[in-house]
Residue, then its C-alpha position, 0 to 999 in steps of 0.5 A: x480489782x474486778x476486770x469489768x471495772x478496769x476500763x473506768x480505772x485504767x490509763x486510757x491510750x487517749x488520755x492527753x499528754x502534757x502540753x497537748x492542744x486543749x481542743x484535741x484533748x477535748x475531742x479525745x475525751x469525748x470519744x473515749x467516753x463515747x467508747x465507754x458508754x458504748x461498752x457498757x451498753x453492750x455488757x450484760x450482767x446476766x449473760x456473765x452470771x449465766x456463762x459462769x454458772x454454766x461453766x461451773x455445771x460443766x465442770x462439775x458434771x462434764x457433759x456425757x453422751x445421752x447413750x452411752x455416757x462417755x464424755x462429750x463436748x456439748x451436753x444432750x448429745x451423742x459421742x462419735x461411736x454412738x452417732x455412727x451406730x444410729x441406723x438413720x433413715x435416708x431416702x431412698x425409702x417407700x413414700x408411703x410407709x417410710x421403710x428404706x429401700x436397698x436400691x433406689x427405684x426412682x421418686x414416689x415408688x412404693x414398697x410391696x408391704x404398702x401395695x399389698x396391705x395399704x395402711x389407714x395413715x397417708x404417709x409414715x416417717x421415722x428417724x432410724x430403724x429400731x436397733x442399736x443406739x436408736x433403740x437404746x434411746x427409745x428404751x431409756x425415754x419409755x422405760x428408764x424415766x430419761x424425760x429429758x431425751x424427748x428434746x434431742x429425739x424430737x429435734x431429730x424427728x423434725x429433720x426426719x419428718x420435714x415433708x409432712x410437718x411442712x403443711x401440718x395442721x395438728x399434732x396428736x400423740x398416741x394416747x395412753x389409757x389412764x390406768x397405764x398412765x397412772x402406772x408409768x407416770x408419764x406418756x412418752x408419745x406426749x412428750x415427743x409431740x410437745x417437743x416437736x410442737x415446740x420446734x416447729x410452732x404446729x399446734x398439739x392436742x394431748x387429749x383429742x384422740x383418747x384411749x377409752x379401752x384398756x387393752x393388753x400390751x402389744x409386745x409379743x402379740x402377732x400382727x392379727x392379734x394386735x389388730x383384734x386387741x385394739x378394736x374399740x380401743x380409741x375414740x375422738x373426744x366430742x368436744x375435740x372433734x372440731x379440732x380434727x375435722x378438715x385438718x392435716x394430722x400428724x400422729x406422733x409415737x416413739x416406735x412403729x412396729x407392725x403399724x397396728x396401732x397407728x392404724x387404729x388410731x389413723x381410722x379413728x381420726x379419719x372417721x372424725x373427718x381429718x383431711x390427712x393423716x400422717x405419722x411420725x415416730x422416732x424409729x421403726x421395726x423393719x425387716x431384720x430388726x428385733 
C-alpha cells in the first residue's frame, strides 16, 4: 500500500466504538474529516518527487568538496580542510585597498600603498588572499571551465563586499575582448557579476564597459608594463552612457593583482560620469602571495 494513502484507509482512533452516542460519533467524524482535509492541503506531490529525485542523485553522485573533491554533507560546498585553508580577509584592513593589516590601527586607516599611489577607484574589497584554496577556486573557474563555482564564489563576495554593495546602483564586470572571449567561450567576471546581481538585486550591465583594444595577457608583466599595456583598452559604450552617469558603480572581477586593470576600468567609468566606483573581487594578491 502506498504510504500517502494510509490516512484514507487505516482505522482512525477517532472512529466510534459500538454503542457510542450518535452525536459524539458525528462530531468525531467531522473532526477526523477536517484533519484529513488539513493533511491533504499540506501534501505536495511536487515536493515529494523533488526530494526523491534529489536523494537518488545524492546516492549516485555523493556531494564533494568543490576544491579537493573530498566527500561533504552538502553539494557545492567546501570540506573542513579546504575551508580552514581558505585565507579569508577580515578586519583590520586598508579602507581604500582592502589589503589586510597585521595590526589594528583603528577605523578608516589607509595602507602606505594607498597613500603613496592612490587608486582610481574609491574602495576595494576581496574575499581572500590569492593563495591555497582561494587560488585553486579562481583557477578552476577561469581555466577549468567550472562555471558552477561562480555561484559559491559570488555568495562569499556578497558577504565580503557588504559595505560597498549596500547602496550600489550598478554592477559592471571587467570586460574581455571579443577575440579572447571567442577562445575561452565565457568571461568569468561576467559570471560572477550575474551571480552577485542575483544574490543582491543590484542591476548588472554586461556591456556598458567594453574592451575595445586587444592587449597582451597581463600575467608576467611588471606594473609599469601592465599600465602601458592597458592604455586605450577600455571604453563605455555610447548607448550605455546613461546607465553609468551619476551612478554608484561596483566593478567585478575574479582576482586583483597590481590593480592596473581595475584602475583603467575606473578611469573610463569616471570619465563617463560615475559618481562612485568601487571594486569587488574574489581574491587579491597581497605582499607575499604568488
